[in-house]
mmCIF file of the N, C-alpha and C atoms, coordinates in Angstrom:
data_MODEL
# 
_entry.id   MODEL 
# 
loop_
_atom_site.group_PDB 
_atom_site.id 
_atom_site.type_symbol 
_atom_site.label_atom_id 
_atom_site.label_alt_id 
_atom_site.label_comp_id 
_atom_site.label_asym_id 
_atom_site.label_entity_id 
_atom_site.label_seq_id 
_atom_site.pdbx_PDB_ins_code 
_atom_site.Cartn_x 
_atom_site.Cartn_y 
_atom_site.Cartn_z 
_atom_site.occupancy 
_atom_site.B_iso_or_equiv 
_atom_site.pdbx_formal_charge 
_atom_site.auth_seq_id 
_atom_site.auth_comp_id 
_atom_site.auth_asym_id 
_atom_site.auth_atom_id 
_atom_site.pdbx_PDB_model_num 
ATOM 1   N N  . UNK A 1 1  ? 0.844   -1.162  0.000  1.00 0.00 ? 1  UNK A N  1 
ATOM 2   C CA . UNK A 1 1  ? 0.000   0.000   0.000  1.00 0.00 ? 1  UNK A CA 1 
ATOM 3   C C  . UNK A 1 1  ? 0.897   1.234   0.000  1.00 0.00 ? 1  UNK A C  1 
ATOM 4   N N  . UNK A 1 2  ? 0.533   2.205   -0.797 1.00 0.00 ? 2  UNK A N  1 
ATOM 5   C CA . UNK A 1 2  ? 1.284   3.454   -0.875 1.00 0.00 ? 2  UNK A CA 1 
ATOM 6   C C  . UNK A 1 2  ? 0.336   4.639   -0.776 1.00 0.00 ? 2  UNK A C  1 
ATOM 7   N N  . UNK A 1 3  ? 0.782   5.678   -0.110 1.00 0.00 ? 3  UNK A N  1 
ATOM 8   C CA . UNK A 1 3  ? 0.046   6.944   -0.114 1.00 0.00 ? 3  UNK A CA 1 
ATOM 9   C C  . UNK A 1 3  ? 0.466   7.660   -1.387 1.00 0.00 ? 3  UNK A C  1 
ATOM 10  N N  . UNK A 1 4  ? -0.499  7.946   -2.256 1.00 0.00 ? 4  UNK A N  1 
ATOM 11  C CA . UNK A 1 4  ? -0.166  8.568   -3.544 1.00 0.00 ? 4  UNK A CA 1 
ATOM 12  C C  . UNK A 1 4  ? -0.409  10.062  -3.545 1.00 0.00 ? 4  UNK A C  1 
ATOM 13  N N  . UNK A 1 5  ? -1.241  10.537  -2.616 1.00 0.00 ? 5  UNK A N  1 
ATOM 14  C CA . UNK A 1 5  ? -1.516  11.979  -2.591 1.00 0.00 ? 5  UNK A CA 1 
ATOM 15  C C  . UNK A 1 5  ? -2.036  12.382  -1.215 1.00 0.00 ? 5  UNK A C  1 
ATOM 16  N N  . UNK A 1 6  ? -1.570  13.531  -0.753 1.00 0.00 ? 6  UNK A N  1 
ATOM 17  C CA . UNK A 1 6  ? -2.065  14.126  0.488  1.00 0.00 ? 6  UNK A CA 1 
ATOM 18  C C  . UNK A 1 6  ? -2.426  15.570  0.169  1.00 0.00 ? 6  UNK A C  1 
ATOM 19  N N  . UNK A 1 7  ? -3.683  15.920  0.435  1.00 0.00 ? 7  UNK A N  1 
ATOM 20  C CA . UNK A 1 7  ? -4.131  17.294  0.245  1.00 0.00 ? 7  UNK A CA 1 
ATOM 21  C C  . UNK A 1 7  ? -4.488  17.866  1.612  1.00 0.00 ? 7  UNK A C  1 
ATOM 22  N N  . UNK A 1 8  ? -3.761  18.904  2.026  1.00 0.00 ? 8  UNK A N  1 
ATOM 23  C CA . UNK A 1 8  ? -4.079  19.565  3.284  1.00 0.00 ? 8  UNK A CA 1 
ATOM 24  C C  . UNK A 1 8  ? -5.026  20.716  2.992  1.00 0.00 ? 8  UNK A C  1 
ATOM 25  N N  . UNK A 1 9  ? -6.055  20.847  3.829  1.00 0.00 ? 9  UNK A N  1 
ATOM 26  C CA . UNK A 1 9  ? -7.084  21.850  3.626  1.00 0.00 ? 9  UNK A CA 1 
ATOM 27  C C  . UNK A 1 9  ? -6.922  23.001  4.616  1.00 0.00 ? 9  UNK A C  1 
ATOM 28  N N  . UNK A 1 10 ? -7.493  24.140  4.275  1.00 0.00 ? 10 UNK A N  1 
ATOM 29  C CA . UNK A 1 10 ? -7.365  25.342  5.099  1.00 0.00 ? 10 UNK A CA 1 
ATOM 30  C C  . UNK A 1 10 ? -7.896  25.143  6.515  1.00 0.00 ? 10 UNK A C  1 
ATOM 31  N N  . UNK A 1 11 ? -8.905  24.276  6.676  1.00 0.00 ? 11 UNK A N  1 
ATOM 32  C CA . UNK A 1 11 ? -9.493  24.065  8.002  1.00 0.00 ? 11 UNK A CA 1 
ATOM 33  C C  . UNK A 1 11 ? -8.675  23.112  8.873  1.00 0.00 ? 11 UNK A C  1 
ATOM 34  N N  . UNK A 1 12 ? -7.523  22.650  8.366  1.00 0.00 ? 12 UNK A N  1 
ATOM 35  C CA . UNK A 1 12 ? -6.650  21.756  9.125  1.00 0.00 ? 12 UNK A CA 1 
ATOM 36  C C  . UNK A 1 12 ? -6.865  20.285  8.827  1.00 0.00 ? 12 UNK A C  1 
ATOM 37  N N  . UNK A 1 13 ? -7.931  19.959  8.106  1.00 0.00 ? 13 UNK A N  1 
ATOM 38  C CA . UNK A 1 13 ? -8.168  18.560  7.747  1.00 0.00 ? 13 UNK A CA 1 
ATOM 39  C C  . UNK A 1 13 ? -7.305  18.194  6.543  1.00 0.00 ? 13 UNK A C  1 
ATOM 40  N N  . UNK A 1 14 ? -7.326  16.939  6.182  1.00 0.00 ? 14 UNK A N  1 
ATOM 41  C CA . UNK A 1 14 ? -6.539  16.477  5.040  1.00 0.00 ? 14 UNK A CA 1 
ATOM 42  C C  . UNK A 1 14 ? -7.274  15.352  4.331  1.00 0.00 ? 14 UNK A C  1 
ATOM 43  N N  . UNK A 1 15 ? -6.985  15.210  3.057  1.00 0.00 ? 15 UNK A N  1 
ATOM 44  C CA . UNK A 1 15 ? -7.521  14.120  2.249  1.00 0.00 ? 15 UNK A CA 1 
ATOM 45  C C  . UNK A 1 15 ? -6.340  13.289  1.761  1.00 0.00 ? 15 UNK A C  1 
ATOM 46  N N  . UNK A 1 16 ? -6.437  11.987  1.976  1.00 0.00 ? 16 UNK A N  1 
ATOM 47  C CA . UNK A 1 16 ? -5.368  11.077  1.574  1.00 0.00 ? 16 UNK A CA 1 
ATOM 48  C C  . UNK A 1 16 ? -5.868  10.173  0.456  1.00 0.00 ? 16 UNK A C  1 
ATOM 49  N N  . UNK A 1 17 ? -4.992  9.871   -0.487 1.00 0.00 ? 17 UNK A N  1 
ATOM 50  C CA . UNK A 1 17 ? -5.305  8.917   -1.551 1.00 0.00 ? 17 UNK A CA 1 
ATOM 51  C C  . UNK A 1 17 ? -4.287  7.790   -1.472 1.00 0.00 ? 17 UNK A C  1 
ATOM 52  N N  . UNK A 1 18 ? -4.790  6.545   -1.538 1.00 0.00 ? 18 UNK A N  1 
ATOM 53  C CA . UNK A 1 18 ? -3.946  5.370   -1.417 1.00 0.00 ? 18 UNK A CA 1 
ATOM 54  C C  . UNK A 1 18 ? -3.997  4.537   -2.687 1.00 0.00 ? 18 UNK A C  1 
ATOM 55  N N  . UNK A 1 19 ? -2.905  3.868   -2.978 1.00 0.00 ? 19 UNK A N  1 
ATOM 56  C CA . UNK A 1 19 ? -2.838  2.865   -4.043 1.00 0.00 ? 19 UNK A CA 1 
ATOM 57  C C  . UNK A 1 19 ? -2.630  1.536   -3.331 1.00 0.00 ? 19 UNK A C  1 
ATOM 58  N N  . UNK A 1 20 ? -3.589  0.605   -3.502 1.00 0.00 ? 20 UNK A N  1 
ATOM 59  C CA . UNK A 1 20 ? -3.482  -0.668  -2.798 1.00 0.00 ? 20 UNK A CA 1 
ATOM 60  C C  . UNK A 1 20 ? -4.024  -1.796  -3.652 1.00 0.00 ? 20 UNK A C  1 
ATOM 61  N N  . UNK A 1 21 ? -3.593  -2.990  -3.302 1.00 0.00 ? 21 UNK A N  1 
ATOM 62  C CA . UNK A 1 21 ? -4.080  -4.180  -4.005 1.00 0.00 ? 21 UNK A CA 1 
ATOM 63  C C  . UNK A 1 21 ? -5.520  -4.460  -3.578 1.00 0.00 ? 21 UNK A C  1 
ATOM 64  N N  . UNK A 1 22 ? -6.172  -5.353  -4.303 1.00 0.00 ? 22 UNK A N  1 
ATOM 65  C CA . UNK A 1 22 ? -7.535  -5.752  -3.952 1.00 0.00 ? 22 UNK A CA 1 
ATOM 66  C C  . UNK A 1 22 ? -7.570  -6.382  -2.556 1.00 0.00 ? 22 UNK A C  1 
ATOM 67  N N  . UNK A 1 23 ? -6.544  -7.161  -2.234 1.00 0.00 ? 23 UNK A N  1 
ATOM 68  C CA . UNK A 1 23 ? -6.477  -7.784  -0.905 1.00 0.00 ? 23 UNK A CA 1 
ATOM 69  C C  . UNK A 1 23 ? -6.337  -6.728  0.188  1.00 0.00 ? 23 UNK A C  1 
ATOM 70  N N  . UNK A 1 24 ? -5.447  -5.758  -0.019 1.00 0.00 ? 24 UNK A N  1 
ATOM 71  C CA . UNK A 1 24 ? -5.276  -4.674  0.956  1.00 0.00 ? 24 UNK A CA 1 
ATOM 72  C C  . UNK A 1 24 ? -6.576  -3.888  1.115  1.00 0.00 ? 24 UNK A C  1 
ATOM 73  N N  . UNK A 1 25 ? -7.252  -3.638  0.010  1.00 0.00 ? 25 UNK A N  1 
ATOM 74  C CA . UNK A 1 25 ? -8.526  -2.916  0.051  1.00 0.00 ? 25 UNK A CA 1 
ATOM 75  C C  . UNK A 1 25 ? -9.552  -3.679  0.885  1.00 0.00 ? 25 UNK A C  1 
ATOM 76  N N  . UNK A 1 26 ? -9.634  -4.984  0.674  1.00 0.00 ? 26 UNK A N  1 
ATOM 77  C CA . UNK A 1 26 ? -10.572 -5.803  1.434  1.00 0.00 ? 26 UNK A CA 1 
ATOM 78  C C  . UNK A 1 26 ? -10.296 -5.772  2.930  1.00 0.00 ? 26 UNK A C  1 
ATOM 79  N N  . UNK A 1 27 ? -9.025  -5.890  3.292  1.00 0.00 ? 27 UNK A N  1 
ATOM 80  C CA . UNK A 1 27 ? -8.639  -5.866  4.707  1.00 0.00 ? 27 UNK A CA 1 
ATOM 81  C C  . UNK A 1 27 ? -8.943  -4.499  5.316  1.00 0.00 ? 27 UNK A C  1 
ATOM 82  N N  . UNK A 1 28 ? -8.641  -3.433  4.599  1.00 0.00 ? 28 UNK A N  1 
ATOM 83  C CA . UNK A 1 28 ? -8.915  -2.077  5.102  1.00 0.00 ? 28 UNK A CA 1 
ATOM 84  C C  . UNK A 1 28 ? -10.412 -1.877  5.342  1.00 0.00 ? 28 UNK A C  1 
ATOM 85  N N  . UNK A 1 29 ? -11.234 -2.317  4.428  1.00 0.00 ? 29 UNK A N  1 
ATOM 86  C CA . UNK A 1 29 ? -12.685 -2.189  4.594  1.00 0.00 ? 29 UNK A CA 1 
ATOM 87  C C  . UNK A 1 29 ? -13.172 -3.027  5.769  1.00 0.00 ? 29 UNK A C  1 
ATOM 88  N N  . UNK A 1 30 ? -12.724 -4.273  5.835  1.00 0.00 ? 30 UNK A N  1 
ATOM 89  C CA . UNK A 1 30 ? -13.152 -5.164  6.912  1.00 0.00 ? 30 UNK A CA 1 
ATOM 90  C C  . UNK A 1 30 ? -12.743 -4.606  8.275  1.00 0.00 ? 30 UNK A C  1 
ATOM 91  N N  . UNK A 1 31 ? -11.487 -4.207  8.400  1.00 0.00 ? 31 UNK A N  1 
ATOM 92  C CA . UNK A 1 31 ? -11.008 -3.690  9.685  1.00 0.00 ? 31 UNK A CA 1 
ATOM 93  C C  . UNK A 1 31 ? -11.667 -2.368  10.044 1.00 0.00 ? 31 UNK A C  1 
ATOM 94  N N  . UNK A 1 32 ? -11.907 -1.538  9.048  1.00 0.00 ? 32 UNK A N  1 
ATOM 95  C CA . UNK A 1 32 ? -12.582 -0.258  9.296  1.00 0.00 ? 32 UNK A CA 1 
ATOM 96  C C  . UNK A 1 32 ? -13.988 -0.462  9.826  1.00 0.00 ? 32 UNK A C  1 
ATOM 97  N N  . UNK A 1 33 ? -14.707 -1.409  9.243  1.00 0.00 ? 33 UNK A N  1 
ATOM 98  C CA . UNK A 1 33 ? -16.064 -1.704  9.709  1.00 0.00 ? 33 UNK A CA 1 
ATOM 99  C C  . UNK A 1 33 ? -16.029 -2.281  11.121 1.00 0.00 ? 33 UNK A C  1 
ATOM 100 N N  . UNK A 1 34 ? -15.084 -3.174  11.379 1.00 0.00 ? 34 UNK A N  1 
ATOM 101 C CA . UNK A 1 34 ? -14.955 -3.740  12.729 1.00 0.00 ? 34 UNK A CA 1 
ATOM 102 C C  . UNK A 1 34 ? -14.656 -2.651  13.754 1.00 0.00 ? 34 UNK A C  1 
ATOM 103 N N  . UNK A 1 35 ? -13.755 -1.720  13.410 1.00 0.00 ? 35 UNK A N  1 
ATOM 104 C CA . UNK A 1 35 ? -13.442 -0.624  14.334 1.00 0.00 ? 35 UNK A CA 1 
ATOM 105 C C  . UNK A 1 35 ? -14.676 0.210   14.625 1.00 0.00 ? 35 UNK A C  1 
ATOM 106 N N  . UNK A 1 36 ? -15.482 0.466   13.607 1.00 0.00 ? 36 UNK A N  1 
ATOM 107 C CA . UNK A 1 36 ? -16.710 1.242   13.804 1.00 0.00 ? 36 UNK A CA 1 
ATOM 108 C C  . UNK A 1 36 ? -17.652 0.542   14.776 1.00 0.00 ? 36 UNK A C  1 
ATOM 109 N N  . UNK A 1 37 ? -17.800 -0.761  14.610 1.00 0.00 ? 37 UNK A N  1 
ATOM 110 C CA . UNK A 1 37 ? -18.680 -1.522  15.492 1.00 0.00 ? 37 UNK A CA 1 
ATOM 111 C C  . UNK A 1 37 ? -18.141 -1.530  16.918 1.00 0.00 ? 37 UNK A C  1 
ATOM 112 N N  . UNK A 1 38 ? -16.865 -1.838  17.068 1.00 0.00 ? 38 UNK A N  1 
ATOM 113 C CA . UNK A 1 38 ? -16.251 -1.895  18.403 1.00 0.00 ? 38 UNK A CA 1 
ATOM 114 C C  . UNK A 1 38 ? -16.316 -0.528  19.085 1.00 0.00 ? 38 UNK A C  1 
ATOM 115 N N  . UNK A 1 39 ? -15.971 0.527   18.360 1.00 0.00 ? 39 UNK A N  1 
ATOM 116 C CA . UNK A 1 39 ? -16.003 1.866   18.941 1.00 0.00 ? 39 UNK A CA 1 
ATOM 117 C C  . UNK A 1 39 ? -17.423 2.261   19.325 1.00 0.00 ? 39 UNK A C  1 
ATOM 118 N N  . UNK A 1 40 ? -18.384 1.906   18.490 1.00 0.00 ? 40 UNK A N  1 
ATOM 119 C CA . UNK A 1 40 ? -19.768 2.244   18.792 1.00 0.00 ? 40 UNK A CA 1 
ATOM 120 C C  . UNK A 1 40 ? -20.293 1.535   20.027 1.00 0.00 ? 40 UNK A C  1 
ATOM 121 N N  . UNK A 1 41 ? -19.906 0.288   20.208 1.00 0.00 ? 41 UNK A N  1 
ATOM 122 C CA . UNK A 1 41 ? -20.375 -0.497  21.352 1.00 0.00 ? 41 UNK A CA 1 
ATOM 123 C C  . UNK A 1 41 ? -19.622 -0.143  22.627 1.00 0.00 ? 41 UNK A C  1 
ATOM 124 N N  . UNK A 1 42 ? -18.301 -0.001  22.527 1.00 0.00 ? 42 UNK A N  1 
ATOM 125 C CA . UNK A 1 42 ? -17.461 0.131   23.725 1.00 0.00 ? 42 UNK A CA 1 
ATOM 126 C C  . UNK A 1 42 ? -16.973 1.549   24.007 1.00 0.00 ? 42 UNK A C  1 
ATOM 127 N N  . UNK A 1 43 ? -16.969 2.385   22.997 1.00 0.00 ? 43 UNK A N  1 
ATOM 128 C CA . UNK A 1 43 ? -16.401 3.724   23.160 1.00 0.00 ? 43 UNK A CA 1 
ATOM 129 C C  . UNK A 1 43 ? -14.886 3.738   23.039 1.00 0.00 ? 43 UNK A C  1 
ATOM 130 N N  . UNK A 1 44 ? -14.294 2.583   22.735 1.00 0.00 ? 44 UNK A N  1 
ATOM 131 C CA . UNK A 1 44 ? -12.843 2.487   22.575 1.00 0.00 ? 44 UNK A CA 1 
ATOM 132 C C  . UNK A 1 44 ? -12.458 3.097   21.227 1.00 0.00 ? 44 UNK A C  1 
ATOM 133 N N  . UNK A 1 45 ? -11.381 3.853   21.221 1.00 0.00 ? 45 UNK A N  1 
ATOM 134 C CA . UNK A 1 45 ? -10.887 4.458   19.991 1.00 0.00 ? 45 UNK A CA 1 
ATOM 135 C C  . UNK A 1 45 ? -9.538  3.850   19.630 1.00 0.00 ? 45 UNK A C  1 
ATOM 136 N N  . UNK A 1 46 ? -9.122  3.979   18.377 1.00 0.00 ? 46 UNK A N  1 
ATOM 137 C CA . UNK A 1 46 ? -7.779  3.499   18.024 1.00 0.00 ? 46 UNK A CA 1 
ATOM 138 C C  . UNK A 1 46 ? -6.695  4.149   18.885 1.00 0.00 ? 46 UNK A C  1 
ATOM 139 N N  . UNK A 1 47 ? -6.884  5.409   19.250 1.00 0.00 ? 47 UNK A N  1 
ATOM 140 C CA . UNK A 1 47 ? -5.898  6.097   20.082 1.00 0.00 ? 47 UNK A CA 1 
ATOM 141 C C  . UNK A 1 47 ? -5.787  5.445   21.455 1.00 0.00 ? 47 UNK A C  1 
ATOM 142 N N  . UNK A 1 48 ? -6.939  5.092   22.052 1.00 0.00 ? 48 UNK A N  1 
ATOM 143 C CA . UNK A 1 48 ? -6.918  4.433   23.361 1.00 0.00 ? 48 UNK A CA 1 
ATOM 144 C C  . UNK A 1 48 ? -6.244  3.069   23.277 1.00 0.00 ? 48 UNK A C  1 
ATOM 145 N N  . UNK A 1 49 ? -6.526  2.330   22.215 1.00 0.00 ? 49 UNK A N  1 
ATOM 146 C CA . UNK A 1 49 ? -5.917  1.009   22.041 1.00 0.00 ? 49 UNK A CA 1 
ATOM 147 C C  . UNK A 1 49 ? -4.409  1.146   21.877 1.00 0.00 ? 49 UNK A C  1 
ATOM 148 N N  . UNK A 1 50 ? -3.975  2.091   21.069 1.00 0.00 ? 50 UNK A N  1 
ATOM 149 C CA . UNK A 1 50 ? -2.540  2.292   20.849 1.00 0.00 ? 50 UNK A CA 1 
ATOM 150 C C  . UNK A 1 50 ? -1.847  2.716   22.142 1.00 0.00 ? 50 UNK A C  1 
ATOM 151 N N  . UNK A 1 51 ? -2.479  3.607   22.892 1.00 0.00 ? 51 UNK A N  1 
ATOM 152 C CA . UNK A 1 51 ? -1.904  4.047   24.158 1.00 0.00 ? 51 UNK A CA 1 
ATOM 153 C C  . UNK A 1 51 ? -1.771  2.872   25.130 1.00 0.00 ? 51 UNK A C  1 
ATOM 154 N N  . UNK A 1 52 ? -2.799  2.032   25.232 1.00 0.00 ? 52 UNK A N  1 
ATOM 155 C CA . UNK A 1 52 ? -2.744  0.867   26.116 1.00 0.00 ? 52 UNK A CA 1 
ATOM 156 C C  . UNK A 1 52 ? -1.661  -0.100  25.669 1.00 0.00 ? 52 UNK A C  1 
ATOM 157 N N  . UNK A 1 53 ? -1.548  -0.312  24.363 1.00 0.00 ? 53 UNK A N  1 
ATOM 158 C CA . UNK A 1 53 ? -0.526  -1.216  23.834 1.00 0.00 ? 53 UNK A CA 1 
ATOM 159 C C  . UNK A 1 53 ? 0.871   -0.686  24.153 1.00 0.00 ? 53 UNK A C  1 
ATOM 160 N N  . UNK A 1 54 ? 1.075   0.613   23.959 1.00 0.00 ? 54 UNK A N  1 
ATOM 161 C CA . UNK A 1 54 ? 2.385   1.197   24.251 1.00 0.00 ? 54 UNK A CA 1 
ATOM 162 C C  . UNK A 1 54 ? 2.717   1.103   25.738 1.00 0.00 ? 54 UNK A C  1 
ATOM 163 N N  . UNK A 1 55 ? 1.722   1.355   26.596 1.00 0.00 ? 55 UNK A N  1 
ATOM 164 C CA . UNK A 1 55 ? 1.937   1.235   28.040 1.00 0.00 ? 55 UNK A CA 1 
ATOM 165 C C  . UNK A 1 55 ? 2.312   -0.193  28.420 1.00 0.00 ? 55 UNK A C  1 
ATOM 166 N N  . UNK A 1 56 ? 1.578   -1.164  27.853 1.00 0.00 ? 56 UNK A N  1 
ATOM 167 C CA . UNK A 1 56 ? 1.859   -2.571  28.142 1.00 0.00 ? 56 UNK A CA 1 
ATOM 168 C C  . UNK A 1 56 ? 3.261   -2.948  27.672 1.00 0.00 ? 56 UNK A C  1 
ATOM 169 N N  . UNK A 1 57 ? 3.616   -2.500  26.493 1.00 0.00 ? 57 UNK A N  1 
ATOM 170 C CA . UNK A 1 57 ? 4.941   -2.793  25.938 1.00 0.00 ? 57 UNK A CA 1 
ATOM 171 C C  . UNK A 1 57 ? 6.035   -2.178  26.808 1.00 0.00 ? 57 UNK A C  1 
ATOM 172 N N  . UNK A 1 58 ? 5.808   -0.937  27.229 1.00 0.00 ? 58 UNK A N  1 
ATOM 173 C CA . UNK A 1 58 ? 6.781   -0.244  28.082 1.00 0.00 ? 58 UNK A CA 1 
ATOM 174 C C  . UNK A 1 58 ? 6.945   -0.979  29.410 1.00 0.00 ? 58 UNK A C  1 
ATOM 175 N N  . UNK A 1 59 ? 5.827   -1.431  29.981 1.00 0.00 ? 59 UNK A N  1 
ATOM 176 C CA . UNK A 1 59 ? 5.887   -2.168  31.246 1.00 0.00 ? 59 UNK A CA 1 
ATOM 177 C C  . UNK A 1 59 ? 6.627   -3.484  31.080 1.00 0.00 ? 59 UNK A C  1 
ATOM 178 N N  . UNK A 1 60 ? 6.383   -4.197  29.989 1.00 0.00 ? 60 UNK A N  1 
ATOM 179 C CA . UNK A 1 60 ? 7.080   -5.463  29.740 1.00 0.00 ? 60 UNK A CA 1 
ATOM 180 C C  . UNK A 1 60 ? 8.565   -5.236  29.564 1.00 0.00 ? 60 UNK A C  1 
ATOM 181 N N  . UNK A 1 61 ? 8.936   -4.187  28.831 1.00 0.00 ? 61 UNK A N  1 
ATOM 182 C CA . UNK A 1 61 ? 10.358  -3.901  28.623 1.00 0.00 ? 61 UNK A CA 1 
ATOM 183 C C  . UNK A 1 61 ? 11.015  -3.513  29.929 1.00 0.00 ? 61 UNK A C  1 
ATOM 184 N N  . UNK A 1 62 ? 10.308  -2.767  30.767 1.00 0.00 ? 62 UNK A N  1 
ATOM 185 C CA . UNK A 1 62 ? 10.841  -2.388  32.069 1.00 0.00 ? 62 UNK A CA 1 
ATOM 186 C C  . UNK A 1 62 ? 11.085  -3.599  32.939 1.00 0.00 ? 62 UNK A C  1 
ATOM 187 N N  . UNK A 1 63 ? 10.163  -4.547  32.928 1.00 0.00 ? 63 UNK A N  1 
ATOM 188 C CA . UNK A 1 63 ? 10.312  -5.787  33.705 1.00 0.00 ? 63 UNK A CA 1 
ATOM 189 C C  . UNK A 1 63 ? 11.469  -6.589  33.149 1.00 0.00 ? 63 UNK A C  1 
ATOM 190 N N  . UNK A 1 64 ? 11.576  -6.672  31.832 1.00 0.00 ? 64 UNK A N  1 
ATOM 191 C CA . UNK A 1 64 ? 12.648  -7.424  31.191 1.00 0.00 ? 64 UNK A CA 1 
ATOM 192 C C  . UNK A 1 64 ? 14.002  -6.824  31.537 1.00 0.00 ? 64 UNK A C  1 
ATOM 193 N N  . UNK A 1 65 ? 14.102  -5.496  31.467 1.00 0.00 ? 65 UNK A N  1 
ATOM 194 C CA . UNK A 1 65 ? 15.367  -4.826  31.774 1.00 0.00 ? 65 UNK A CA 1 
ATOM 195 C C  . UNK A 1 65 ? 15.730  -5.011  33.243 1.00 0.00 ? 65 UNK A C  1 
ATOM 196 N N  . UNK A 1 66 ? 14.738  -4.945  34.128 1.00 0.00 ? 66 UNK A N  1 
ATOM 197 C CA . UNK A 1 66 ? 14.994  -5.127  35.559 1.00 0.00 ? 66 UNK A CA 1 
ATOM 198 C C  . UNK A 1 66 ? 15.477  -6.552  35.826 1.00 0.00 ? 66 UNK A C  1 
ATOM 199 N N  . UNK A 1 67 ? 14.867  -7.530  35.167 1.00 0.00 ? 67 UNK A N  1 
ATOM 200 C CA . UNK A 1 67 ? 15.276  -8.935  35.339 1.00 0.00 ? 67 UNK A CA 1 
ATOM 201 C C  . UNK A 1 67 ? 16.700  -9.135  34.846 1.00 0.00 ? 67 UNK A C  1 
ATOM 202 N N  . UNK A 1 68 ? 17.052  -8.540  33.732 1.00 0.00 ? 68 UNK A N  1 
ATOM 203 C CA . UNK A 1 68 ? 18.405  -8.661  33.193 1.00 0.00 ? 68 UNK A CA 1 
ATOM 204 C C  . UNK A 1 68 ? 19.404  -8.053  34.169 1.00 0.00 ? 68 UNK A C  1 
ATOM 205 N N  . UNK A 1 69 ? 19.055  -6.919  34.752 1.00 0.00 ? 69 UNK A N  1 
ATOM 206 C CA . UNK A 1 69 ? 19.945  -6.264  35.714 1.00 0.00 ? 69 UNK A CA 1 
ATOM 207 C C  . UNK A 1 69 ? 20.184  -7.111  36.941 1.00 0.00 ? 69 UNK A C  1 
ATOM 208 N N  . UNK A 1 70 ? 19.137  -7.762  37.453 1.00 0.00 ? 70 UNK A N  1 
ATOM 209 C CA . UNK A 1 70 ? 19.308  -8.584  38.648 1.00 0.00 ? 70 UNK A CA 1 
ATOM 210 C C  . UNK A 1 70 ? 20.116  -9.838  38.348 1.00 0.00 ? 70 UNK A C  1 
ATOM 211 N N  . UNK A 1 71 ? 19.989  -10.387 37.153 1.00 0.00 ? 71 UNK A N  1 
ATOM 212 C CA . UNK A 1 71 ? 20.794  -11.548 36.760 1.00 0.00 ? 71 UNK A CA 1 
ATOM 213 C C  . UNK A 1 71 ? 22.263  -11.136 36.665 1.00 0.00 ? 71 UNK A C  1 
ATOM 214 N N  . UNK A 1 72 ? 22.531  -9.974  36.104 1.00 0.00 ? 72 UNK A N  1 
ATOM 215 C CA . UNK A 1 72 ? 23.907  -9.507  35.976 1.00 0.00 ? 72 UNK A CA 1 
ATOM 216 C C  . UNK A 1 72 ? 24.524  -9.269  37.347 1.00 0.00 ? 72 UNK A C  1 
ATOM 217 N N  . UNK A 1 73 ? 23.719  -8.750  38.307 1.00 0.00 ? 73 UNK A N  1 
ATOM 218 C CA . UNK A 1 73 ? 24.234  -8.524  39.652 1.00 0.00 ? 73 UNK A CA 1 
ATOM 219 C C  . UNK A 1 73 ? 24.615  -9.835  40.311 1.00 0.00 ? 73 UNK A C  1 
ATOM 220 N N  . UNK A 1 74 ? 23.790  -10.886 40.127 1.00 0.00 ? 74 UNK A N  1 
ATOM 221 C CA . UNK A 1 74 ? 24.079  -12.188 40.715 1.00 0.00 ? 74 UNK A CA 1 
ATOM 222 C C  . UNK A 1 74 ? 25.331  -12.801 40.131 1.00 0.00 ? 74 UNK A C  1 
ATOM 223 N N  . UNK A 1 75 ? 25.511  -12.642 38.796 1.00 0.00 ? 75 UNK A N  1 
ATOM 224 C CA . UNK A 1 75 ? 26.668  -13.208 38.117 1.00 0.00 ? 75 UNK A CA 1 
ATOM 225 C C  . UNK A 1 75 ? 27.918  -12.407 38.469 1.00 0.00 ? 75 UNK A C  1 
ATOM 226 N N  . UNK A 1 76 ? 27.770  -11.063 38.451 1.00 0.00 ? 76 UNK A N  1 
ATOM 227 C CA . UNK A 1 76 ? 28.911  -10.170 38.653 1.00 0.00 ? 76 UNK A CA 1 
ATOM 228 C C  . UNK A 1 76 ? 29.356  -10.201 40.048 1.00 0.00 ? 76 UNK A C  1 
# 
C-alpha cells in the first residue's frame, strides 16, 4: 500500500489517496467496519488502544530490563 496523494485543507483537515491491491482494500474495509462496530459499542478508539498497547509494551520492557539487571548482579 502506498500513499499517492495528500491534500491539506485550510481548516486543518486532510484528504489522503492510497494505491493498494484488492487484498489490501478488502482488509482495510473489513477492519474499518470492525473498528466502527467496536467503537460504537465500547467507546474504545484506536488512540486508546494504541496508548494501552504502548503502556503494556513499556511495562514489559521495564520488567525485562529489571530482570536482566538482577541476573547480571548475581553473576557479577
